[in-house]
C-alpha positions as CSV (number, residue, x, y, z in Angstrom):
1,I,116.6,100.7,102.1
2,Q,115.1,101.6,99.2
3,R,113.2,105.3,99.2
4,R,111.4,105.5,95.9
5,C,108.1,105.8,96.0
6,V,104.9,104.8,93.6
7,N,102.6,107.2,92.8
8,N,99.2,105.9,92.5
9,N,96.2,107.8,90.9
10,N,94.7,109.0,94.2
11,N,98.4,110.8,94.7
12,N,99.5,108.6,97.6
13,N,103.0,107.2,97.7
14,N,103.7,104.1,99.2
15,N,107.4,102.6,99.5
16,C,108.7,100.2,97.0
17,C,109.4,97.5,99.0
18,C,106.9,96.1,101.1
19,C,106.5,93.6,103.9
20,C,103.7,91.1,103.6
21,C,102.0,89.0,106.2
22,F,100.9,86.0,104.2
23,Q,101.8,82.4,105.9
24,A,103.3,85.0,108.7
25,P,102.3,82.6,112.0
26,D,100.6,84.2,115.0
27,G,103.3,84.7,117.9
28,K,105.9,85.6,114.8
29,V,104.4,88.5,113.0
30,Q,103.4,90.7,115.9
31,S,107.7,90.7,116.2
32,A,108.2,91.0,112.5
33,M,105.8,93.9,112.3
34,E,108.6,95.9,114.7
35,E,111.6,94.2,113.0
36,A,109.9,95.5,109.2
37,V,109.5,98.8,110.5
38,K,112.6,99.7,112.3
39,H,114.2,98.7,109.1
40,G,112.3,101.0,107.3
41,F,109.8,98.8,105.7
42,R,106.0,101.5,106.1
43,H,103.9,99.4,103.4
44,I,102.3,96.3,105.1
45,D,100.4,94.2,103.1
46,C,97.7,92.1,104.9
47,A,94.6,90.1,103.9
48,Y,91.7,88.8,105.4
49,F,92.3,85.6,104.2
50,Y,95.7,85.6,105.3
51,G,94.0,84.5,108.8
52,N,96.3,86.5,111.1
53,E,95.0,90.0,110.6
54,Q,94.3,90.4,114.3
55,A,98.2,89.7,115.2
56,V,98.9,92.4,112.2
57,G,97.2,95.0,114.4
58,E,98.7,93.8,117.4
59,G,102.4,94.3,115.8
60,I,101.1,98.0,114.4
61,Q,99.9,98.6,118.4
62,N,103.3,97.8,119.4
63,V,105.5,99.7,116.7
64,L,103.0,103.1,117.5
65,K,103.3,102.5,121.2
66,K,106.8,102.2,121.2
67,G,107.3,105.4,118.6
68,L,108.8,103.7,115.4
69,A,106.3,105.1,113.4
70,K,103.0,107.6,113.5
71,R,99.9,105.9,111.7
72,E,100.1,108.1,109.1
73,E,104.0,107.0,108.1
74,L,102.7,104.1,107.7
75,F,100.8,102.9,104.2
76,I,98.3,99.9,105.5
77,V,97.0,97.3,103.1
78,S,94.2,94.7,103.5
79,K,91.7,92.7,101.1
80,L,88.6,92.1,100.7
81,W,87.8,88.1,100.0
82,N,86.0,86.2,97.1
83,S,83.5,85.2,99.8
84,F,82.2,88.9,100.5
85,H,81.6,90.3,96.9
86,D,78.0,90.7,97.3
87,P,78.2,94.2,98.1
88,K,76.0,93.9,101.8
89,D,78.6,92.3,102.1
90,V,81.5,94.4,101.5
91,K,81.5,97.1,104.4
92,P,80.9,94.3,107.1
93,A,83.9,92.8,105.9
94,L,85.9,96.1,106.0
95,M,84.8,96.5,109.1
96,E,86.2,93.1,110.9
97,S,89.5,93.9,109.4
98,L,89.5,97.4,110.7
99,K,88.7,95.8,114.1
100,C,90.9,92.8,113.8
101,L,93.9,95.5,112.4
102,Q,92.8,98.1,115.6
103,L,92.4,100.9,112.7
104,D,89.7,103.6,111.8
105,Y,90.7,103.7,108.3
106,L,92.8,101.9,105.3
107,D,95.3,103.8,103.2
108,L,94.4,101.0,100.4
109,Y,91.4,98.3,99.6
110,L,92.1,95.8,97.2
111,M,89.6,93.2,96.1
112,H,91.4,90.2,96.4
113,S,90.4,88.6,93.0
114,P,88.0,89.3,90.1
115,M,86.3,86.0,91.4
116,G,83.3,85.6,93.9
117,I,83.4,82.6,95.9
118,K,79.9,81.3,97.4
119,N,79.9,82.9,101.2
120,V,79.4,80.0,103.4
121,K,80.1,80.9,107.0
122,G,83.4,79.6,108.4
123,D,84.8,78.2,104.8
124,L,86.5,80.2,103.3
125,L,86.9,78.0,100.1
126,P,83.9,75.8,100.2
127,Q,84.2,73.1,97.9
128,K,81.8,71.1,95.9
129,D,82.9,67.7,94.4
130,G,86.9,68.5,95.6
131,Q,85.7,71.8,93.1
132,V,85.6,75.5,94.6
133,I,81.9,77.1,94.4
134,F,81.8,80.5,92.9
135,S,79.1,83.1,93.0
136,D,77.4,84.8,90.1
137,V,78.2,88.3,91.9
138,D,79.4,90.5,89.1
139,Y,83.1,92.1,90.4
140,L,81.5,95.8,89.0
141,D,78.6,95.2,91.8
142,T,81.2,94.7,94.3
143,W,83.2,97.1,93.3
144,K,80.8,100.1,93.5
145,A,80.6,98.8,97.1
146,M,84.1,99.6,97.6
147,E,83.9,103.0,96.0
148,K,81.4,104.0,99.2
149,L,83.9,102.8,101.8
150,V,86.3,105.9,99.8
151,E,83.6,108.3,100.2
152,E,83.0,107.1,103.6
153,G,86.3,107.9,104.5
154,L,86.6,104.2,105.6
155,V,89.7,103.8,102.9
156,K,91.9,106.2,101.1
157,S,92.2,104.3,98.4
158,I,90.7,101.0,96.3
159,G,92.2,98.6,93.9
160,V,92.5,95.6,92.9
161,A,94.3,92.1,93.2
162,N,94.5,89.3,90.2
163,F,93.0,91.0,87.4
164,N,94.5,90.7,84.2
165,P,94.3,93.4,81.9
166,Q,90.9,92.7,80.2
167,Q,89.2,92.1,83.1
168,L,90.9,95.5,84.3
169,D,89.5,97.6,81.2
170,R,86.3,96.5,81.7
171,L,86.1,97.6,85.1
172,C,87.7,101.2,84.0
173,A,84.9,101.2,82.0
174,H,82.5,101.2,84.4
175,A,83.7,102.6,87.5
176,K,83.5,106.1,89.1
177,I,86.9,105.3,91.0
178,C,89.6,103.5,89.1
179,P,91.5,101.4,90.5
180,D,95.3,103.5,92.0
181,V,96.6,100.1,92.9
182,A,97.4,96.5,90.9
183,Q,98.4,93.6,92.7
184,A,99.7,90.7,90.6
185,E,102.6,88.0,90.2
186,R,105.5,89.2,88.7
187,H,109.3,87.5,89.0
188,P,111.7,86.3,86.3
189,Y,109.4,83.6,85.3
190,L,106.6,85.4,84.9
191,T,106.9,89.0,83.8
192,Q,103.4,89.8,82.6
193,C,104.6,92.5,80.0
194,E,100.3,93.2,78.7
195,L,100.2,94.2,82.1
196,M,103.3,96.0,83.3
197,E,102.0,98.1,79.3
198,Y,98.2,98.8,80.3
199,L,99.2,99.6,84.0
200,K,102.0,101.8,82.9
201,K,99.2,103.8,79.9
202,K,96.7,103.7,82.8
203,G,98.6,105.1,85.0
204,I,97.8,102.5,87.3
205,A,100.9,101.6,90.2
206,W,102.1,97.9,90.2
207,V,102.1,96.3,93.4
208,C,104.5,92.9,92.2
209,I,103.5,89.8,94.6
210,S,106.0,86.8,95.2
211,P,108.5,88.9,93.6
212,L,111.1,85.6,94.9
213,S,108.8,83.3,92.7
214,S,106.4,81.5,95.9
215,P,108.4,78.4,96.1
216,E,106.4,77.6,99.6
217,S,103.4,78.7,98.0
218,P,100.4,76.8,99.4
219,F,98.6,76.5,96.0
220,W,100.8,74.9,94.2
221,K,100.3,71.2,96.7
222,E,98.6,69.4,93.5
223,S,100.3,70.8,90.6
224,P,104.0,70.9,89.2
225,H,105.6,73.0,91.4
226,P,106.8,76.7,89.8
227,K,110.7,77.2,89.9
228,N,112.7,78.6,93.2
229,A,113.9,81.4,90.9
230,M,116.6,81.7,94.5
231,E,118.2,78.7,93.4
232,D,118.4,79.4,89.8
233,P,122.4,79.1,88.9
234,V,121.4,82.4,86.7
235,V,119.7,84.4,89.6
236,K,122.9,83.1,91.9
237,A,125.5,84.5,89.2
238,V,124.2,87.5,89.4
239,A,123.8,87.4,92.6
240,K,127.5,86.7,93.6
241,K,128.5,89.8,90.8
242,H,126.2,92.2,92.7
243,G,127.8,90.9,96.1
244,R,123.8,90.3,97.3
245,S,121.8,87.7,97.8
246,P,119.3,86.1,95.4
247,A,116.6,87.6,97.3
248,Q,117.7,91.2,96.9
249,I,118.7,90.5,93.2
250,L,114.7,89.4,92.7
251,I,113.0,92.3,94.8
252,R,115.3,94.4,92.7
253,F,114.1,92.8,89.5
254,N,111.0,94.8,89.7
255,L,112.2,97.6,91.5
256,Q,114.4,98.5,88.4
257,Y,111.2,99.1,86.6
258,G,109.9,101.6,89.2
259,L,107.6,99.0,90.5
260,A,107.0,97.9,93.9
261,A,107.6,94.8,94.8
262,V,106.1,92.8,98.1
263,P,108.2,89.8,99.6
264,K,107.3,87.9,102.3
265,S,109.3,86.9,105.5
266,H,109.1,86.6,109.2
267,N,112.7,86.2,110.0
268,P,114.5,88.9,111.2
269,Q,117.3,88.5,108.9
270,H,115.9,87.9,105.7
271,I,113.7,90.7,106.7
272,A,117.0,93.0,107.1
273,E,118.4,91.8,103.6
274,N,115.2,92.8,102.0
275,A,115.2,96.2,102.9
276,K,118.7,96.5,101.9
277,V,118.0,96.4,98.1
278,S,119.2,100.3,97.2
279,G,122.5,100.2,94.9
280,G,124.0,97.5,92.1
281,G,122.4,95.7,89.8
282,G,122.5,98.1,86.6
283,S,119.2,99.9,84.3
284,P,116.8,97.1,83.3
285,K,118.2,96.7,79.9
286,H,120.9,94.9,81.8
287,F,119.0,93.4,83.9
288,W,117.0,91.5,80.9
289,A,119.9,90.6,79.1
290,T,120.9,88.7,82.4
291,F,117.6,86.8,82.5
292,S,116.7,86.5,79.2
293,L,119.1,83.2,79.6
294,L,116.2,82.0,81.8
295,G,113.7,82.0,79.3
296,L,111.3,84.2,80.5
297,L,108.1,81.5,81.3
298,Y,104.8,82.4,82.6
299,F,104.0,80.9,85.2
300,F,100.2,80.1,85.3
301,N,98.1,81.6,88.5
302,P,95.9,78.9,90.0
303,K,92.6,80.6,89.1
304,E,93.7,81.2,85.0
305,S,93.8,84.6,85.3
306,F,96.6,84.8,83.0
307,S,97.5,83.1,80.1
308,A,100.6,81.1,79.5
309,Q,102.9,82.8,77.1
310,T,106.6,83.6,76.7
311,C,107.5,87.1,76.3
312,K,110.7,89.0,74.8
313,Q,111.8,92.6,75.8
314,D,111.7,95.0,72.3
């Protein structure tokens, strides 16, 4: 397994290859958690919005009880959902996640998105006339409430997800604690060069979500579906050349740059495969030369956090 680590602003380390719990169904996520830890995964990526934190918590407790890992060896992440951006809702939202996960603290707590949603009990995506109802809460106010969680020892680090450089710049200019980590989508079709340069300059660790290009994402049902990078002929050719699977090549695409990647799977075979991403692949320049054949097109995220553009390597 890839053993290199990404350092964030708080000097905590997290494994470059992480285990994502998104769309992992109850009844399978518990065993998937054990399988992931057995294969060396220590960074566990959760979120309230995923709707399975109670099952994830059961899986974590099974891991601890069986001695597969100690709590201090795990790097457990959750995310503040958009409905809870009001400062008064931030701590209760965290406490609910901690209760479900059966934990006393989180290693990292992320703001799931810069865009708040109206808090409607029992509805995480309230809509009116087919449109999500957003709130007018400023994410700067949400962040201040998250900073208090660090001060209280409930979370070790805080960060963001799905922010663009402009939003991050505004946040850093007003924050007492700058984000330690930023989660954002990255794969050969969405390379986000501007974001990469910004995070590098700021010393913020990038955890790349959807490294396999999200071919099963539920957010694309009513819009053109992005290409499945694992079926791309160029990716398949690179995989064949190095004796790897397409998924392993796509994960390594991010690790080559010292970034963390969060592949999603509850399939034991795929979990084991995702862990074996070290060795082979050449340098980042080699990968850029190879993947330049793909065109490196930006796929737009559903909430317009990023601009559609192409990206060229210097």
